[in-house]
N, C-alpha and C positions, 0 to 999 in steps of 0.2 A: 117500598122495599127495595133496596139494591139488587141488581142481578147477580147470578151466580156466575161464576167463570168457569169454562170448561177446559181450561189449560192446566195441565198437568206436569211437572217436573219430577223425574226420576233419575237418580244417580246409579251409575254401573247397571248399565242395560245390555250389555254385551251378551251376556249369558244369565242363566240362573235365575234369580227370583226377580230382579230387575227385569229381565226379558220377559218373563211370565206376566209380570204386572202391565209393562208397556203394552204387550200384545192385548191383553184383558180390557185396559182402558180404551185403546183403540177400536175394539170390538163394541164398546158400549157408547162410541160416539164423541170420546174425548180426543183432544190434539195432546200429543205426548211430546214433551221436549225431553230428550234423554241423555244423559253425559255419557260418552265414549273417550277413550283414550288415543284412538288412532282413527285415521281416516279411512281406513279398509272396513273397519267395523261400522263407521258412520254409513259409508256407502251400502255395505250389505243390509244394514237394517232399513234405511231408506227405501232399498228396492223392495225389501219384504213387505214393510208397512205402507207404503205409500205416503202421499202428502199429508197424512194426519199425524206423521212422525217428523220430529224437526230435530236432527242432531245437535248436540252442544259437545264441541271438542274440548275437554278439560280433564285433568287430573284433580281430584278432591284435595290433594296436598299442595297443588300449585297456585298460591294465593293470586298472581297475577292473571293467569288464564280464567280462574273462577270469577274475580270480579270483572273482567272483561266480558265474559259471557252475560254476567247479570248486567253490565251496562248495555250491551247488545240487545238483551231480551227485554230491558226496560223500553227502548226505543220501539223495538218492533210490537210489542202489545199494547204501548200506548196506555189506553185506559181499560184495557182488558184485565190485566193482572193475571195472578196464579190463584187457581182453586185448591190446588194441592202440592204438597213437597213430600217425596218419598225419599227418605235418607237411606239408601240402600248399599251402596258402595261398601265394601269391606273385605279384608283379608283373613284367612284362617290358615296358620303354619305352625304345625305341630313339633314337639321337642320338650325335653324334660328341662326345667327351669335351671336345675344346677349346670347344664352345658349348653343352653340355647345360647347364641350370640346376642349380646345387647341390642346390635344394630337390628336384629330381628324383631325383639322385642319392641323396641322404639317404633318399628315400622308398623306394627300393630296400632299404636295409639295415634301416630300420624295419620293413619288412614281411617280407622274405625272410630275414632274419638275428635281429634284436632280437625281433621278434614270435614266430619260432619258439621262441627261447631262454623267452620269457615264458611261452606256452604250455606248453612242456615242463617248467618249474618248477612251474607252477600244477597240473599234472594227475600230477606223479611219483608223490606218495604213492598215486593210484588203481592206477598200476601196479606198485605193489610197493616202493617206495623208502621204507620205514617198516617198524618193529619189528612183528613178530606180523601180516604181511598174510595175509588170509585165504584168499587164492587163489593160484594160481601167478603168477610175476612175467609181466608182458606184455612186449611188443616194440614198439619206436619204428623206424618207417621215415621218414626225412627224403627228401623229393622234392627231388632235385637237378637235373640237367641234364647232356646232353653237354657243355654249356658250363661245367659244373663242373670240367672237365678240358682243354678246348679253348676257347681266348679268340678271339673273332671280333669284326670291326671293328663299330662302331655300336651294340654291346651291352655296352659296357664296364662300366656299372653293374651290369646284370644279371650279367654275367660275374664281377665282383668279388664280388657277393653270394653267388654261387652257390660260388665258391671258399671264401669264408668258411665257407659250410654245411657243405661237406665237411670243412674243418678241425675245426671243432667239433665234427662228428659222430665224429671218430676220438678227440677227446678225451673226450667224453661215453661214448664206448662203454666206453673203458678206465676210466672213473669207475664207471659203472653196473655193472660186472662186480662189485661189491661186493653187489649185489642179485639178481645174475643176470637183468639186463634187457638184452636184445640191441639193439643199435642198428644199423640197417642205411641204406645209402645206395641210393637208387633214382636212375639217371640216365637219364631218356628223352631219345632223339633227337627226332625230328620226329613230332609228335603234331596230330591234328585237333583242335584246341582254340582258342578264342577269344583266348587269352592274348597271342598275337602280334599279331592283328587290332586288339586294344585299345591296342597301344601303337607302331603303326608309319606314325603321320601324320608324313610328313617335310616338310611343307609349311614348318614352321618353320625349315627349314635351306635352303630355296630359294636365299637370297642367298649362300650359304657355297660354299666351292670343293669341299665334299664332297658336293654334291648330286647330280652325275651318277653319282658311286659308290654314293651312297644308293639311286637309281633302281634299278640293278642288283641291289643287295641286296635291296629289296624284292621283286623279281620271284622273286629265288632263294628267300627266306622263304615267299612264296606257292606256289611250286613244290614245296617240302619240304613245307609242310602239305598240299597235295593228295596227296601220295604218303607221307603220315604214318601211324602206328597210328590206328586208331579207340581213343577212350577206354575203350570196353569193353574192348578186348584189354589195355590198360594195367591195367585194374581188375582183370582175371582175373589178371594176372601179380602184382600187388600182394596178392590174397589168396593165392596161391601161396607168395608169399614169406612171407607172415604165418604159414602153416602149415607151412612147412618146418622139421623139426626142428633141423637145422644149418645156417642161412642162412650165404651168404656175405658178406663185408664190404660190397661194392658190386656191385649188377647194372646193367649198361648195356643198357638195353631199346630199341634202335635198329633201324628198319628197313633200314638199310644198315650193313653190317659195316664198311666202310670207315671210315665217319664214327665208329662207336662204338668199333672195336679198333685200326684202324691211325693215324688222325690224332692221338690222344693221345700215341703214342710217336714220331711224326716229330720230326726235329731243328728246333729253334724257328726257324731261318733257312730252311729249306726251306719251312715253313709260311708265313713271311713272303712269300717267292717265289710261292708258289700263290696266296695271297690276293690280293697285287698283281698279278697277271696275270689273275685271274678277275674281280676288283672293279674294275679302273683305279686302284687306289690306289698309282699310281707317279709319278714326279717327270715333268712335262709338258715339260720342256727340259733 
């Protein structure tokens, strides 16, 4: 039987879930190749994690940088290959779709969808999508969100990108069965991660009719973050999923079972009513 690679590639390891996953894989004896967008983060993480961490300097939207990283890693690993790819890099910027700039909406798809595809295409040969691959096929985990199944207001661009991620993951899984490469969707709920804090400045919408509801929404987001999973717990679960012999197609990693298990199956009109009641998104007259 072919050997199993202990090399893992994780995108977006500077903070949040990617950081937690990198730390937990390293604790379990893996070598982690983590993508960062600047040398400062690369130096910081290398100092913290030690020789088991190897930074890759690229933005997932930069095709040239992604392909160069794949070329260099192919040379470095030789016959080692990759045992896993964790597509984690992502952005989430809030705003009502009526007013949110199209450039911001496009950015969600550039990073969360097209960037994911770009990275996956570049590194698939190292995961085993090639003839005579020297090690056992690797596994892909695409980090989605509870919002990949539940659409909430003021995060429409993010929700749309995560719905797209889930759809392409199903297609990719069926295609890569040719090589024995598993594709798993991971849908976290509330997590103590700065991704939300980076994108919840609502001041740009102060003069719109949505502003009072957005204020309520922001408080709910902050409350959910306070009660969310630590990134190390998510990292532990990602390692566990990687090592599971027969993984499920999708994992909902949520602190509140109502959010992860019940809300996705509620009738859409009931969801509309619930969201309207708790957010104030209802007619004023």
